C-alpha positions in Angstrom: 236.9 29.9 43.2 234.0 27.7 42.3 233.8 26.4 45.9 233.6 30.0 47.2 230.8 30.9 44.8 228.9 27.8 45.8 229.3 28.5 49.5 228.1 32.1 49.0 224.9 30.8 47.2 224.2 28.3 50.0 224.7 31.0 52.6 222.3 33.4 50.8 219.7 30.6 50.5 220.0 29.9 54.3 219.5 33.5 55.1 216.4 33.7 52.9 214.9 30.5 54.4 215.5 31.8 58.0 213.8 35.1 57.1 210.7 33.2 56.0 210.6 30.7 58.7 211.7 32.7 61.8 208.5 34.8 62.1 206.4 31.6 62.2 208.5 30.3 65.2 208.5 33.7 67.0 204.8 34.4 66.5 202.2 32.5 68.6 198.9 31.7 66.9 196.0 33.9 68.1 193.2 32.0 69.8 189.9 31.9 68.0 186.9 33.3 70.0 183.2 32.9 69.2 180.4 34.7 71.0 176.7 33.6 70.8 174.7 35.8 70.3 177.1 38.5 69.0 174.7 41.3 68.1 171.6 43.0 69.4 172.5 42.3 73.0 171.6 44.4 76.0 173.0 45.0 79.4 172.4 41.9 81.6 172.1 39.5 78.7 174.1 36.3 79.1 176.2 35.2 76.1 178.2 32.0 75.5 181.9 32.5 74.8 184.0 29.8 73.3 187.7 29.7 72.7 190.1 27.5 70.7 193.9 27.6 70.6 194.5 29.1 74.1 197.6 27.9 76.0 196.5 25.1 78.3 198.6 26.2 81.3 198.6 30.0 81.4 200.3 31.9 84.2 197.1 33.9 84.9 193.5 32.9 84.7 191.9 33.0 81.3 189.4 35.8 81.6 186.5 37.2 79.5 186.1 40.9 79.2 184.7 43.6 77.0 187.2 45.9 75.3 186.7 48.9 73.1 189.5 48.0 70.7 191.6 45.0 69.8 194.5 44.3 70.0 194.5 45.7 73.5 197.3 48.1 74.3 196.5 48.8 78.0 193.9 48.8 80.8 192.1 51.9 79.3 191.1 49.9 76.3 188.8 47.6 78.3 185.9 47.6 80.7 187.6 46.6 84.0 184.7 46.8 86.4 184.1 43.0 86.0 187.6 42.0 85.1 188.4 38.6 86.6 184.8 37.8 87.4 184.2 35.6 84.3 186.8 33.0 83.5 187.2 30.0 81.2 188.9 26.6 81.9 190.5 25.1 78.8 191.4 21.5 78.0 194.7 20.2 76.7 193.9 21.4 73.2 193.3 25.0 74.5 189.6 24.8 74.0 186.9 25.8 76.5 183.7 27.9 77.0 182.1 30.0 79.6 179.1 32.3 80.2 179.5 36.0 80.3 177.0 38.6 81.4 177.1 41.8 79.3 177.9 45.0 81.2 176.0 48.2 80.7 178.0 49.6 77.7 175.3 50.3 75.1 176.5 53.9 74.9 180.0 52.7 73.8 179.1 49.5 72.0 175.9 50.3 70.2 175.4 50.3 66.4 176.3 54.0 66.3 179.8 53.3 67.6 182.6 53.9 65.1 183.9 50.4 65.6 182.3 47.4 67.3 183.4 46.4 70.8 185.2 43.1 71.3 184.7 40.2 73.7 188.3 39.4 74.6 189.5 36.1 76.0 193.0 36.4 77.4 195.4 35.7 80.2 196.3 39.2 81.2 196.0 42.6 79.4 198.6 44.2 77.2 200.8 43.5 74.2 202.4 40.5 75.9 199.2 38.7 76.7 197.9 35.8 74.6 194.4 36.9 73.6 191.7 36.4 71.1 188.6 38.5 70.4 185.2 38.5 68.6 183.1 41.6 67.8 179.9 42.2 69.6 177.2 44.9 69.1 174.6 46.1 71.5 171.0 46.8 70.4 170.1 50.3 69.5 169.0 52.5 72.4 165.3 52.8 72.6 164.0 56.3 72.0 161.3 57.1 74.6 158.0 57.5 72.9 156.6 61.0 73.1 152.9 61.2 73.6 151.2 64.3 72.4 148.0 65.1 74.3 145.6 67.1 72.2 143.2 69.2 74.2 139.5 68.2 73.3 137.8 70.7 71.1 134.8 72.2 72.9 131.8 72.7 70.6 129.6 75.5 71.8 125.9 74.5 71.7 123.8 76.8 69.7 121.9 79.4 71.7 118.4 78.0 72.2 117.1 80.9 74.2 113.9 82.2 72.7 114.1 85.9 72.4 111.6 87.8 74.5 108.5 88.3 72.5 107.6 91.9 72.1 104.0 92.2 73.2 102.0 94.7 71.3 100.4 97.2 73.7 96.9 96.1 74.6 94.3 98.6 73.5 91.7 98.8 76.2 88.3 99.5 74.7 86.3 101.7 77.0 83.1 100.1 78.1 80.0 101.4 76.5 78.3 103.6 79.0 75.0 103.3 77.0 74.9 106.9 76.1 75.1 106.2 72.5 72.0 103.7 72.6 69.6 106.1 74.3 68.2 107.4 71.0 67.6 103.8 69.8 65.7 102.9 72.9 63.4 106.0 72.6 62.7 105.2 69.0 61.8 101.6 69.9 59.5 102.7 72.7 57.8 105.1 70.3 57.3 102.4 67.7 55.9 100.0 70.3 53.6 102.7 71.6 52.5 103.6 68.1 51.7 100.0 67.3 49.8 99.6 70.5 47.7 102.7 69.8 47.1 101.6 66.3 45.9 98.3 67.5 43.6 99.7 70.0 42.2 102.1 67.4 41.6 99.3 65.0 39.7 97.2 67.5 37.4 100.0 68.5 36.6 100.7 64.9 35.5 97.2 64.4 33.3 97.2 67.5 
């Protein structure tokens, strides 16, 4: 009876140990990926991608790609236009690096995106592929500058035209026809004649 109880306890302990250890044997460690730079990039920028812990002899080439989510479930989760163009060779420890040119994905991988895009290093795509990833963020899209042209204000020069001067009508004075001086002339003649006569008379009276 004691032996049966002891056997049962050992069997239970073995099952518990297997439950803890089995996942570690079944699960392969995820490779560690680093991208430099990893934010503020633009289409056409070259980044350096490094990986550690990748299997040294994969069945397929170890590729670099941009994916919209990670883990990757299928081809629709990644940008495949350049898939297979950029690869990495790893050493016996599963470490390596390679250059990657960023595709034009600012609309999907900009800072406004709900989640950052991922630079994925893998041999294959899908749940069965060994892959590692690192987030990357594109620079914010530039808003075109709007130039407002203000029409120049035209200042009207003050009117410097001198108003026409109203010329008072000219009063023409009629020329004196001499009629009004006739009397004066006659009087003067008479005075002269009188003086002359008086002088003659005075001289005769003295002689």
